[in-house]
C-alpha positions in Angstrom: 21.8 27.1 -104.3 22.0 29.8 -101.8 19.1 31.4 -99.7 18.1 34.7 -100.4 15.6 37.0 -99.7 13.1 35.6 -102.0 13.3 32.1 -100.5 11.5 33.0 -97.5 8.4 31.5 -97.3 4.8 33.3 -97.0 4.8 34.0 -93.2 1.1 35.6 -93.2 -1.4 34.2 -90.3 2.2 34.0 -87.9 3.4 35.0 -85.3 7.1 35.6 -84.3 8.9 36.9 -81.2 12.6 38.4 -81.6 15.2 39.0 -79.6 17.9 41.9 -79.4 15.6 43.7 -82.6 16.0 46.9 -81.5 19.2 47.0 -83.9 21.9 45.4 -85.7 21.2 41.1 -87.0 17.9 41.3 -85.3 16.5 44.5 -86.5 17.5 43.4 -89.8 15.6 39.9 -88.9 12.6 41.1 -87.6 12.5 44.1 -90.9 12.3 40.9 -93.4 9.9 38.1 -91.4 7.9 41.2 -91.2 8.1 42.4 -94.8 6.7 38.6 -95.3 3.8 38.6 -93.8 4.3 37.6 -89.6 3.8 39.6 -87.2 6.8 40.3 -85.2 7.5 41.4 -81.3 10.8 43.4 -81.4 12.0 42.3 -77.7 14.5 44.7 -76.2 16.1 46.3 -72.9 15.6 49.8 -74.7 12.1 51.0 -75.2 13.5 54.2 -77.3 15.1 52.5 -79.5 12.6 49.3 -80.1 9.7 52.3 -80.8 12.5 53.2 -83.6 12.5 50.3 -85.0 9.1 49.4 -84.6 8.0 52.7 -86.5 10.6 51.9 -89.0 10.2 48.7 -90.1 6.2 48.8 -89.7 6.6 51.1 -93.1 7.0 47.4 -94.7 5.2 45.1 -92.5 2.6 43.6 -93.7 1.2 42.1 -90.6 1.5 44.0 -86.5 4.4 45.0 -85.6 4.8 45.8 -81.9 7.8 46.5 -79.5 7.9 44.6 -75.5 10.1 45.2 -72.7 13.1 42.2 -72.4 16.5 42.7 -70.3 17.6 38.8 -70.7 20.4 39.8 -67.6 17.3 39.9 -65.2 15.1 37.1 -64.9 12.1 39.3 -63.4 12.0 40.9 -67.1 12.1 38.0 -68.3 9.1 36.2 -66.1 7.4 39.5 -67.3 8.0 39.1 -70.3 6.4 35.7 -69.7 3.8 36.4 -68.1 2.3 39.4 -70.5 2.7 36.4 -73.5 0.8 34.2 -71.8 -2.0 36.6 -70.8 -2.4 37.4 -74.4 -2.3 33.8 -75.4 -1.5 34.1 -79.1 0.6 31.2 -80.1 4.3 31.3 -81.5 5.1 30.2 -84.1 8.5 32.1 -84.6 10.7 32.6 -81.8 14.3 34.2 -82.6 16.9 34.2 -79.7 19.0 36.9 -80.9 20.5 39.4 -78.1 23.4 38.5 -77.1 26.3 40.6 -75.2 30.3 39.7 -76.3 33.5 40.2 -74.3 33.0 42.7 -72.3 36.6 43.8 -70.8 35.8 43.4 -67.0 33.9 40.5 -65.2 30.2 42.1 -64.8 27.3 40.3 -62.9 23.3 40.2 -64.6 20.6 41.5 -61.4 20.6 38.1 -60.9 24.6 37.4 -60.6 25.5 35.4 -63.4 28.5 36.5 -65.6 26.7 38.8 -67.7 27.4 36.6 -70.6 26.9 33.4 -69.6 23.7 35.0 -68.0 22.7 37.0 -70.9 23.4 34.6 -74.2 22.4 31.6 -72.7 20.8 31.5 -69.8 17.9 34.1 -70.6 17.1 32.5 -73.3 16.9 29.9 -71.2 14.6 31.0 -68.7 13.0 32.7 -72.3 12.1 29.7 -73.9 11.1 27.6 -71.1 8.1 30.1 -70.3 6.9 30.4 -73.7 6.5 26.6 -74.0 2.8 26.8 -74.2 2.4 29.1 -76.4 5.5 27.6 -78.9 3.7 24.0 -78.6 0.5 25.4 -79.6 1.6 26.4 -82.8 2.0 24.3 -85.5 5.2 23.1 -86.4 7.0 26.2 -84.2 10.9 27.3 -85.2 12.8 28.0 -82.3 16.1 29.0 -83.8 19.5 30.0 -81.7 21.9 32.6 -82.9 25.4 31.1 -81.7 28.7 32.4 -83.2 31.7 30.2 -85.7 33.7 30.8 -82.9 31.1 28.6 -80.5 33.9 25.2 -82.2 36.7 27.1 -80.0 34.1 27.3 -77.1 34.4 24.6 -73.7 31.6 24.3 -71.3 33.8 24.6 -67.7 31.3 24.0 -65.5 34.3 24.7 -62.5 34.4 28.0 -64.0 30.8 28.6 -65.6 30.1 32.4 -64.3 34.0 32.7 -64.4 34.7 33.3 -60.6 38.0 31.4 -60.6 38.8 33.2 -64.1 38.1 35.2 -66.3 39.2 35.6 -69.9 36.6 37.8 -72.2 36.7 35.6 -75.0 37.2 32.3 -73.7 33.5 33.8 -71.5 31.5 34.8 -74.7 33.0 31.0 -76.8 31.7 29.3 -73.8 28.2 31.4 -74.0 28.1 30.8 -77.9 28.6 26.8 -77.3 25.8 27.1 -74.8 23.8 28.0 -77.4 23.7 24.9 -80.1 24.1 22.5 -76.9 20.6 24.4 -75.7 19.0 23.9 -79.1 20.5 20.2 -79.0 18.9 19.8 -75.7 15.6 21.0 -76.6 15.2 19.1 -79.6 15.0 16.3 -77.9 13.6 17.3 -75.2 10.4 18.3 -77.6 10.5 14.8 -79.7 9.9 13.4 -76.1 7.3 15.5 -74.6 5.3 16.1 -78.3 5.7 20.0 -77.8 6.2 19.6 -81.9 9.5 22.0 -81.8 11.8 22.7 -84.3 14.9 23.6 -83.1 17.8 25.4 -85.3 20.8 27.4 -85.2 22.5 30.1 -86.7 25.2 32.4 -87.4 26.2 35.5 -89.0 29.8 35.1 -89.5 31.6 39.0 -89.0 29.0 41.0 -89.7 29.2 44.6 -88.8 27.5 46.0 -86.1 28.1 47.4 -82.8 28.6 44.1 -81.2 32.2 44.8 -80.2 31.1 48.2 -79.4 28.2 47.2 -76.9 30.5 45.0 -75.2 34.8 45.4 -75.5 34.2 49.0 -76.7 35.1 50.9 -79.5 38.8 50.2 -80.8 41.9 52.4 -80.7 44.6 52.6 -82.3 46.3 49.6 -84.0 43.3 47.5 -82.8 41.3 49.9 -84.7 43.1 49.8 -87.5 44.1 45.9 -87.6 40.0 45.4 -87.1 39.4 47.5 -90.4 41.5 46.5 -92.4 40.2 42.5 -91.4 36.5 44.0 -92.0 37.1 44.9 -95.1 38.1 41.8 -96.4 36.2 39.1 -94.1 33.5 41.0 -93.1 29.4 42.2 -94.6 27.0 44.1 -93.3 24.1 43.4 -90.9 22.1 42.5 -93.4 24.0 40.4 -94.9 24.7 38.6 -91.4 21.0 37.8 -90.8 20.8 35.6 -93.9 21.5 32.5 -92.1 19.0 33.7 -88.9 16.6 33.8 -91.5 16.6 30.8 -93.5 16.7 29.0 -90.3 13.5 30.9 -89.4 12.0 31.5 -92.3 12.9 29.0 -95.3 10.5 26.3 -96.1 13.4 23.6 -95.3 14.9 23.2 -92.7 14.7 20.4 -90.8 15.6 19.5 -86.7 19.0 21.0 -85.5 19.9 22.4 -89.0 22.8 24.8 -88.6 23.1 27.6 -90.9 26.1 30.1 -91.6 28.2 32.3 -94.2 29.6 30.0 -96.7 32.5 31.2 -98.2 36.2 33.1 -96.1 36.3 30.6 -93.5 32.3 30.8 -92.6 33.0 34.6 -92.3 31.0 36.3 -95.0 29.7 34.8 -98.0 25.3 33.9 -99.2 24.3 31.2 -96.7 24.1 27.7 -96.2 24.3 24.9 -94.2 27.1 24.0 -92.2 28.7 21.4 -90.4 27.8 21.7 -86.3 31.5 21.4 -84.2 32.1 18.6 -82.9 31.4 20.0 -79.0 28.0 21.2 -80.3 26.5 17.1 -80.5 28.1 15.9 -76.7 24.6 15.0 -75.6 26.3 14.2 -72.2 27.2 18.0 -71.8 24.5 19.3 -73.5 22.1 17.1 -70.3 24.4 18.7 -67.7 24.6 22.1 -68.8 20.6 21.7 -69.3 20.3 20.5 -65.6 22.5 23.3 -64.0 20.3 25.9 -66.2 17.4 24.5 -64.4 18.7 24.7 -61.1 20.6 28.3 -61.5 17.3 30.1 -63.8 14.4 28.3 -61.6 13.4 27.3 -65.0 11.1 24.0 -65.2 10.5 23.0 -68.6 7.2 21.2 -69.0 7.4 17.3 -68.0 4.8 16.1 -71.0 3.0 17.2 -74.1 0.5 20.3 -74.3 -1.0 19.5 -77.5 -4.7 19.1 -76.6 
């Protein structure tokens, strides 16, 4: 049977952090988790949009909903977010690494000099999760959900061109960053098992969800391109709430296992009810996962704990 909102487990007493939660998929995920009883931190760049989202979600929330500033394209901002979280010392039961950027037409850099898609979609979340490991390990059976894309299956981790210095192709860079999300989940689960953090790393993709992802990245389409996208969306897309369901399933279903992968099950995984999917072959490559992990540690300066953190 397909996963539905009624299948979300009772999250009373649990704490969730959702990145990119001021709108789109992140907002829908955060709203659902809050309605199920979780205390939810909305993490995002825009305080004004975050305040609006928080106010809307609070109307149906059971527990506390707060907004915290987080710019994943700025490791100083990531570090500040981690510092505030560690100071509070509250365990994190669910971390949804959702925020992302898609295919800006020209190569752009983060504040730390990374290609903006690789830097935001992968490295920012790599650093965030690494800093929050003590709080995740302090929870009982914490989950970390990496939000990827169906197009990750066509991606390649090009270690000779990670930052698109040699050549920048917008969609190629996007596919690489989304494959990196899946490889990160793999590496995280392996290290959790080795070090005793007690995490369940899962991943999901939303299919073709109608959000502002395209406009925020490639820009608003015009002319014939706009007509083509509109026609395709009429056939093979669904709204943000439907696109968020696979992510909610990964975060809040009762039967999620290590490295489970969820997404839409119809129209070539573009739309339809969510369910378990087979991971792309490239996302199961341990050699690439390990190399990417090492490179990510070097680039971000973040070193994950080398031993268990549980008392």
